[in-house]
Structure formats: C-alpha cells, structure tokens
C-alpha positions in Angstrom: -17.0 41.0 21.3 -18.9 44.1 22.7 -20.3 44.8 19.2 -21.7 41.2 19.0 -23.0 41.4 22.5 -24.7 44.7 21.8 -26.2 43.4 18.5 -27.6 40.3 20.3 -29.1 42.5 23.1 -30.6 45.0 20.7 -32.2 42.2 18.6 -33.5 40.4 21.7 -35.1 43.7 22.8 -36.8 44.1 19.4 -37.9 40.5 19.4 -39.2 40.7 23.0 -41.1 43.9 22.2 -42.6 42.3 19.1 -43.7 39.1 21.0 -44.9 41.1 24.0 -47.0 43.4 21.9 -48.5 40.6 19.9 -49.1 38.5 23.0 -50.8 41.3 24.9 -53.2 41.9 22.0 -53.8 38.2 21.5 -54.4 37.8 25.3 -57.1 40.6 25.3 -58.7 39.2 22.1 -58.7 35.6 23.5 -60.4 36.8 26.7 -63.1 38.6 24.7 -63.6 35.6 22.3 -63.6 33.1 25.2 -66.6 35.0 26.6 -68.4 35.2 23.2 -67.7 31.7 22.0 -68.6 28.3 23.4 -65.8 25.8 24.5 -66.9 23.5 21.7 -66.0 26.2 19.1 -62.4 26.2 20.5 -62.4 22.4 20.6 -63.3 22.3 16.9 -60.5 24.8 15.9 -58.0 22.9 18.1 -58.7 19.7 16.2 -58.2 21.4 12.9 -55.0 23.1 14.0 -53.5 19.7 14.7 -53.5 18.9 11.0 -52.4 22.4 10.0 -49.5 22.2 12.4 -48.3 18.8 11.1 -48.6 19.8 7.5 -46.8 23.1 8.3 -43.7 21.1 9.1 -43.5 19.9 5.5 -44.0 23.4 4.3 -40.9 24.6 6.1 -38.9 21.4 5.5 -36.2 22.6 8.0 -34.7 24.5 5.0 -35.1 27.9 6.7 -32.9 26.6 9.6 -30.4 25.4 7.1 -30.3 28.9 5.5 -29.6 30.5 8.9 -27.0 27.9 9.9 -25.1 27.9 6.6 -22.1 30.3 6.8 -22.0 31.5 3.2 -25.7 31.4 2.2 -26.4 33.7 -0.8 -29.2 34.8 -3.1 -29.0 31.5 -5.0 -29.6 29.6 -1.7 -32.5 31.8 -0.6 -34.2 31.8 -4.1 -33.8 28.1 -4.5 -35.4 27.4 -1.1 -38.2 29.9 -1.9 -39.3 28.2 -5.1 -38.9 24.7 -3.6 -41.1 25.7 -0.6 -43.8 27.2 -2.7 -44.0 24.0 -4.6 -44.3 22.1 -1.4 -47.0 24.5 -0.2 -49.2 24.0 -3.2 -48.8 20.1 -3.0 -49.5 20.1 0.7 -52.6 22.3 0.4 -54.0 20.1 -2.4 -53.6 17.0 -0.2 -55.3 18.8 2.7 -58.1 20.1 0.4 -58.9 16.5 -0.8 -58.5 15.0 2.7 -60.8 17.5 4.4 -64.1 15.6 4.0 -62.5 12.4 5.4 -61.1 14.3 8.5 -64.6 15.8 9.1 -66.2 12.3 8.8 -63.6 10.9 11.2 -64.8 13.4 13.9 -68.4 13.2 12.9 -68.5 16.9 12.2 -69.5 17.8 8.5 -69.0 21.5 9.0 -65.2 20.9 9.4 -64.8 20.2 5.7 -64.8 23.8 4.5 -63.3 25.1 7.7 -60.2 23.0 7.1 -60.0 24.1 3.5 -60.1 27.8 4.4 -57.8 27.5 7.4 -55.4 25.5 5.3 -54.7 28.6 3.1 -52.4 29.7 6.0 -50.0 27.0 4.8 -49.5 28.7 1.5 -49.2 32.1 3.2 -46.6 30.6 5.6 -44.5 29.4 2.6 -44.5 32.9 1.1 -43.4 34.3 4.4 -40.9 31.8 5.6 -37.9 32.8 3.5 -38.4 36.5 4.5 -38.4 35.3 8.1 -35.2 33.3 7.6 -33.5 36.4 5.9 -34.5 38.6 8.8 -33.3 36.1 11.4 -30.0 35.4 9.6 -29.2 39.1 9.3 -30.3 39.9 12.8 -32.9 42.4 11.7 -35.6 41.6 14.2 -37.0 45.1 14.2 -38.8 44.1 11.0 -40.8 41.5 12.8 -42.1 44.1 15.3 -44.1 46.1 12.6 -45.2 43.0 10.7 -46.4 41.1 13.7 -48.3 44.0 15.4 -49.9 45.1 12.1 -51.3 41.6 11.5 -52.3 41.0 15.2 -54.1 44.2 15.7 -56.1 44.0 12.5 -56.9 40.4 13.2 -58.2 41.3 16.6 -61.0 43.4 15.0 -61.8 40.7 12.5 -62.1 38.0 15.0 -64.2 39.9 17.5 -66.4 41.3 14.7 -67.1 37.9 13.4 -67.8 36.5 16.9 -70.2 39.3 17.7 -72.0 38.6 14.4 -72.5 35.0 15.4 -70.1 33.2 13.1 -68.8 30.9 15.9 -65.7 29.0 15.1 -65.4 30.9 11.8 -64.3 33.9 13.9 -61.2 32.1 14.9 -60.5 31.1 11.3 -61.0 34.6 10.0 -58.7 36.0 12.7 -55.9 33.5 11.9 -56.1 34.0 8.1 -56.1 37.8 8.4 -53.2 37.8 10.8 -51.0 35.6 8.6 -51.8 37.5 5.4 -51.1 41.0 6.8 -48.0 39.8 8.6 -46.7 38.4 5.3 -47.5 41.5 3.2 -45.8 43.8 5.6 -42.6 41.7 5.7 -42.5 41.5 1.9 -42.8 45.3 1.7 -40.3 46.1 4.4 -37.6 43.4 3.8 -35.3 44.2 0.9 -34.7 40.6 -0.2 -36.8 39.3 -3.1 -36.4 36.0 -4.9 -34.2 36.0 -8.0 -34.7 34.0 -11.2 -32.2 31.4 -10.1 -32.6 27.8 -8.9 -29.9 25.2 -8.1 -30.7 21.6 -7.4 -27.1 21.2 -6.1 -27.7 23.9 -3.5 -31.0 22.5 -2.6 -29.5 19.0 -2.1 -26.7 20.5 0.1 -29.2 22.4 2.3 -31.6 19.4 2.5 -28.7 17.1 3.7 -28.7 19.3 6.8 -32.4 20.1 7.0 -34.0 16.7 6.5 -33.0 15.7 10.0 -34.5 18.8 11.4 -37.6 18.2 9.3 -38.1 14.7 10.6 -37.3 15.9 14.2 -39.9 18.7 13.9 -42.4 16.3 12.4 -41.9 13.9 15.3 -42.2 16.7 17.8 -45.3 18.3 16.2 -47.2 15.0 15.8 -46.3 14.0 19.3 -47.3 17.3 20.8 -50.6 17.3 18.9 -51.3 13.6 19.5 -52.9 14.3 22.8 -55.3 16.8 21.2 -56.2 14.2 18.5 -56.8 11.5 21.1 -58.8 13.8 23.5 -61.0 15.0 20.6 -61.7 11.4 19.5 -61.7 9.3 22.7 -63.2 12.0 24.9 -64.9 15.2 23.6 -64.2 18.5 22.0 -65.3 20.1 25.3 -62.5 18.2 27.2 -60.1 19.3 24.5 -61.2 22.9 24.9 -60.4 22.8 28.6 -57.1 21.1 27.9 -56.1 23.7 25.3 -57.3 26.6 27.4 -55.2 25.4 30.2 -52.2 25.4 27.9 -52.9 28.8 26.3 -51.8 31.3 29.0 -48.6 29.4 29.9 -47.9 29.1 26.2 -48.3 32.9 25.8 -45.6 33.5 28.4 -43.2 30.9 27.0 -43.7 32.2 23.4 -43.1 35.8 24.6 -39.9 35.3 26.7 -38.3 31.9 25.7 -39.1 32.2 22.0 -37.7 35.7 21.9 -34.4 34.4 23.3 -34.6 31.3 21.2 -35.0 33.1 17.8 -32.0 35.4 18.5 -29.9 32.7 20.1 -29.8 30.2 17.2 -28.4 32.7 14.6 -26.0 34.1 17.2 -24.7 30.6 18.1 -24.5 29.7 14.4 -22.3 32.7 13.8 -20.0 31.6 16.6 -20.1 27.8 15.9 -16.3 27.5 15.6 -15.8 28.9 19.1 -17.1 26.2 21.4 -16.3 28.1 24.6 -18.4 31.0 23.4 -21.3 28.7 22.4 -21.2 27.2 25.9 -21.2 30.7 27.5 -24.2 31.7 25.4 -26.1 28.5 26.2 -25.4 28.9 29.9 -26.5 32.5 29.9 -29.7 31.7 28.0 -30.6 28.9 30.4 -30.0 30.9 33.5 -31.6 34.2 32.4 -34.6 32.6 30.7 -35.4 30.4 33.7 -35.0 33.3 36.1 -37.5 35.4 34.1 -40.0 32.5 33.3 -40.1 30.7 36.7 -41.9 33.4 38.7 -44.3 34.0 35.8 -45.2 30.3 35.6 -45.4 29.8 39.4 -47.5 33.0 39.7 -49.9 31.8 37.0 -50.1 28.4 38.6 -50.9 29.5 42.1 -53.3 32.3 41.0 -55.1 30.1 38.5 -58.5 29.8 40.1 -59.3 33.5 40.8 -57.7 34.5 37.5 -59.8 32.2 35.3 -63.0 32.9 37.3 -62.5 36.6 36.9 -61.4 36.8 33.3 -63.1 33.8 31.6 -66.0 33.2 34.0 -66.7 30.0 35.9 -67.6 28.0 32.7 -63.8 27.6 32.2 -62.7 26.6 35.7 -62.1 23.0 34.6 -59.0 24.3 32.7 -57.2 25.3 35.9 -55.6 21.9 36.7 -54.3 21.6 33.2 -52.9 25.2 33.5 -50.9 24.2 36.6 -49.5 21.2 34.7 -48.4 23.3 31.8 -46.9 26.0 34.1 -44.7 23.5 35.7 -43.7 21.9 32.4 -43.0 25.1 30.6 -40.9 26.5 33.5 -38.1 24.2 32.4 -38.3 24.9 28.7 -35.2 27.1 28.6 -33.1 23.9 29.3 -34.8 22.2 26.3 -34.5 25.1 23.8 -30.9 26.3 24.7 -29.5 22.8 24.5 -31.2 22.1 21.2 -30.1 25.4 19.7 -26.5 24.7 20.7 -26.7 21.3 19.0 -28.2 22.8 15.8 -25.7 25.7 15.7 -22.8 23.2 15.9 -24.2 21.6 12.8 -25.2 18.3 14.5 -28.7 17.9 13.1 -28.0 14.1 13.3 -27.8 14.3 17.1 -30.9 16.5 17.1 -32.9 13.8 15.3 -31.7 11.0 17.6 -32.7 12.9 20.6 -36.2 13.6 19.2 -36.7 9.8 18.5 -35.6 8.8 22.0 -37.9 11.4 23.6 -40.9 10.5 21.5 -40.5 6.8 22.3 -40.5 7.7 26.0 -43.5 10.0 25.5 -45.5 7.5 23.5 -45.1 4.9 26.2 -46.3 7.4 28.8 -49.3 8.4 26.6 -50.3 4.7 25.9 -50.4 4.1 29.7 -52.5 7.1 30.5 -55.0 7.4 27.6 -57.4 4.7 29.1 -57.3 6.4 32.5 -58.4 10.0 32.0 -57.5 13.3 30.3 -56.0 14.5 33.5 -53.7 11.5 33.6 -52.6 12.3 30.1 -51.7 15.8 31.4 -49.7 14.5 34.3 -47.6 12.3 32.0 -46.3 15.6 30.5 -44.5 16.3 33.8 -42.7 13.0 33.8 -41.7 13.2 30.1 -40.6 16.8 30.5 -38.0 15.9 33.2 -36.8 13.0 31.1 -36.6 15.2 28.1 -34.4 17.7 29.9 -31.9 15.0 30.7 -32.0 13.7 27.1 -31.6 17.1 25.5 -28.6 18.1 27.7 -26.8 14.8 27.3 -24.8 15.6 24.1 -23.7 19.0 25.4 -21.8 17.2 28.2 -19.4 16.2 25.5 -19.9 19.0 22.9 -19.6 21.9 25.3 -18.6 20.3 28.7 -21.9 21.6 30.1 -24.0 18.7 31.4 -27.4 18.4 33.0 -26.4 18.5 36.7 -24.4 21.7 36.1 -27.4 23.2 34.3 -29.8 22.3 37.1 -27.3 23.9 39.6 -27.4 27.1 37.5 -31.2 27.4 37.6 -32.0 26.0 41.0 -31.8 29.3 43.0 -34.4 31.0 40.7 -36.7 27.9 40.7 -36.6 27.6 44.5 -37.4 31.3 45.0 -40.2 31.1 42.5 -41.8 28.1 44.1 -41.4 29.7 47.6 -43.1 32.8 46.2 -46.0 30.8 44.9 -46.5 28.9 48.2 -46.6 32.3 50.0 -49.2 33.9 47.8 -51.5 30.9 47.3 -53.4 31.1 50.6 -54.5 34.7 49.8 -57.4 33.3 47.6 -59.0 31.8 50.8 -59.4 35.2 52.5 -62.8 35.7 50.9 -61.9 38.8 49.0 -63.3 39.7 45.5 -61.3 38.0 42.8 -59.9 41.3 41.5 -58.6 42.3 44.9 -57.2 38.8 45.4 -55.3 38.9 42.2 -53.9 42.4 42.7 -52.7 41.3 46.2 -51.2 38.1 44.9 -49.3 39.9 42.1 -48.0 42.7 44.3 -47.0 40.3 47.1 -45.4 37.9 44.6 -43.3 40.6 43.0 -42.1 41.9 46.3 -41.1 38.4 47.5 -39.3 37.4 44.3 -37.5 40.7 43.6 -36.8 41.2 47.3 -35.5 37.6 47.7 -33.4 38.0 44.6 -31.7 41.1 46.0 -31.4 39.6 49.5 -29.7 36.4 48.3 -27.8 38.2 45.5 -29.0 35.8 42.7 -26.5 36.0 39.8 -29.2 36.3 37.1 -30.9 39.1 39.0 -27.6 41.0 39.2 -26.9 40.3 35.5 -30.3 41.7 34.5 -29.9 44.7 36.8 -26.5 45.6 35.3 -28.0 45.1 31.8 -30.8 47.6 32.6 -28.3 50.1 34.1 -26.1 49.8 31.0 -29.1 50.5 28.7 -30.1 53.5 30.8 -26.5 54.8 30.7 -26.3 54.5 26.9 -29.7 56.2 26.6 -28.6 59.1 28.7 -25.4 59.4 26.7 -27.4 59.8 23.5 -29.5 62.6 24.9 
C-alpha cells in the first residue's frame, strides 16, 4: 500500500512540475504575444482551433484510454493502436485539407485556408505522440513528460515571439503550436523505450474499440459542445468578442490544466490498477476531490477578485472586456475536481457505457441553455456555463452513489470548508483595488493578504485537506533528509 501511495505521489509531483513549468512559460509568452498581437489575431486562431480540437478526438479515438484501462495490454495492443491511429490521422488531415477553403468562406476570411492546413499538421503529430503518451501514463513514468514538454514549450516560446515581432500576426501562434508539438513528440520518441512492432491484430483492435468507442463519442460530444460557443460567437457576433471570451478563459484554464490535470492524469491509471477494490477507488476519488478543490479554490477566487488590476497591468486596458468572462470561468473551474474525479472513477471501473450516457444528458441540458442565451448576448452565453456546471456536477456524481457509495451531497460536504474559506478570502481582498494604489502595489497587497487569510484560516479551523498536505510536505522533507 505504501509503495503504491509513494509511486502515485512521486508521479503526481513530476506531472505537477511538468505542467507548472510549461504553464509558467506559456503564461509569460501569452502575455508578450497579447501585447504584440491584436485581439482579432487571437479570435482567428480560436476559430481554427475549434475544428482542430473536434478532429483531434477522432485521432485519439479513445483507444489510448483503453490501453491504460486494459489490465493485460501488451506490445501487440500498443502496436495495433499505433498503426490504426496513424491511418486515422492521415484520413482526418486529408478531410481538413479539402474542407479548409469552405471553412474560410463560411467565416468570410480567405487567409484562414492555408492557416488551417498548416495548423492541421498538429493532428498527424498528435497521432505519432499519443501511443508514447499512453505508454508513459500506463507505466507511471511521468518524469518523461517533464523533459519533453519543457523542451517543446521553451523552444516554441522563441518561435512565437520571434514571428510576432517580425509582424507575422496570427501565423506567430500557428508557428508556436506546430513547433511545440513537434519537439515534444521527438523528445518522447527518443526518451521512451517503447517503439511499434511489426504486428497488427484486428481482434485486439475490435476488443479495445468496444470499450473506447463510448469514450470517443463522449469526448466528441464534450469537445463539440465546449467549442460550440466559440463557433457561434465567431459567426453571430465577432472575432473580437471571441477573443475577449477566450482570453477570459485562458488564465483560469492555465490553473486548471496545471493542478487538476496533473491529478487527473495520474489518478486514472492509478484507479485502473485498483479497479477490483471499490473501497480503494472510493478513497482515491474522495482524496482527489478534497485536495484538488482545496488547492484550486483560492487560486480561482484570487484570480476572480483580482481580475481588473491584473488584466490592466499585464495585458493593458485593451483587454479589460475579458474580465467578466474571467470571473465566470473562475467560478466554473473551481468545481472541476468533482467532474474529473467522478468521471475517472467511472472510466476506471470499466463503465464507459455510463460515461457516454452522462455526456449525452449533460449536453442536452447545455444545448437548451445555449439556445436560450445565444439571441441575448455573449455575456448571457457565459452565464449559462455557471448553471450547466452545477447541473453537470450532480449528473457526473450520480452513478458513484451506487458504484462507490459516494454521492453528490457527501462530495459537497467534503469540499465546502475550502470553498467557503476561498470565497471569504476573495471578498476580503476585493476592496483593496479601490484604494487608488498603482496596479502592481494593489496586486502584491491582494496576493499577500489572500495567502495570509487562506493559510491562516486553514490552520485556525484545522481544515482536513490543509493538514493532509502539511503532513505530506513533512513526509517529503523527512525522506529528503534521510537520503542526505
């Protein structure tokens, strides 16, 4: 038990360091590029990324999750999926290449044609990389991601900024993405021992697809739904409105990708390895929800209540219209640990059928909310996210009331102390921006005051998640000293 716990913790730390390093670099680069590029450049790329994201689901086909979940996956399984996905990648890219002029015509932007065709190359690169990623995840070798991700991210930073300074506009963002994915993939192929063998089994592919097709359809629903707002905003409103909407999402998304995705990527293979022990899966689900929320909540509330001085200082006043969207996404993402932990538990238990049913129900609810708010305004579409997020939490947690005896009310009870303290902290630091201080002084004061309130409150009220993390840090320090 201790070996498993230590392995999970070690891999989480490596995954967290990888995501943290990448996100810090990307944050700095995004700030520089936001100052160099116009909001319309970001809006154009956002529209194209919608199509890339949707087609990317077909590239992965859910087969990588099937490889991680399958107890006895071997070289035949991995090689079979690799060749199948490469074929999918080529077919998907050809479809995108042919469709590019029609997409550009739909949005009345002829320059998008070749932009889409070049950016679409990331689909083929993703297919080459995906099996290596599945191998690393299944074997809990997340240290490999650290070097691959940072190598690609740092190199891409120079490429993106260089192209932006040279006046290439939206092409700077395309060049950055293409370089990042290429270098990331090359490093993984060099450092990971697994390479495809000359074997292929239709029988194995059929068996893996019987599990993965439900995840594929679920991911497709989720991706189309999540990008539908961008498509509608870009068409019904303007690329500038879309740029503000996406910019409001970007910083909260950086946090959620850094913390929640680190836990998520380690949690699924760990749960899959323990799928026969339901009590242990419940314990892991509970710990993931409590700890993730405790860490994410103050970051989201801090970002929400410090939004105006932060955006004005870092991105300049031309981006201030993104602040209301940023607040919406902060509140929405604060509850993401409930979504991801519950869904990971369902996948790990092999219930991809339930996973698909949940996605269908959530998307029906979301589409109704979207249809009601589209004619009103972009902001109304944003507010609908808050409503559908709460409903989504309830829907995602429903099966685990029966599977793990861990229902939604119990989950809310677990996270409520951290949420309440984070909201209280945000309310306390919000008025500081009205003192008339320079933005940099305002932000420093808010951050310091917020940290003191949250950490001090956690210690004062003896929050369980705080004590758990404190003991974890003490344990790591103790092990480090013993090795010296």
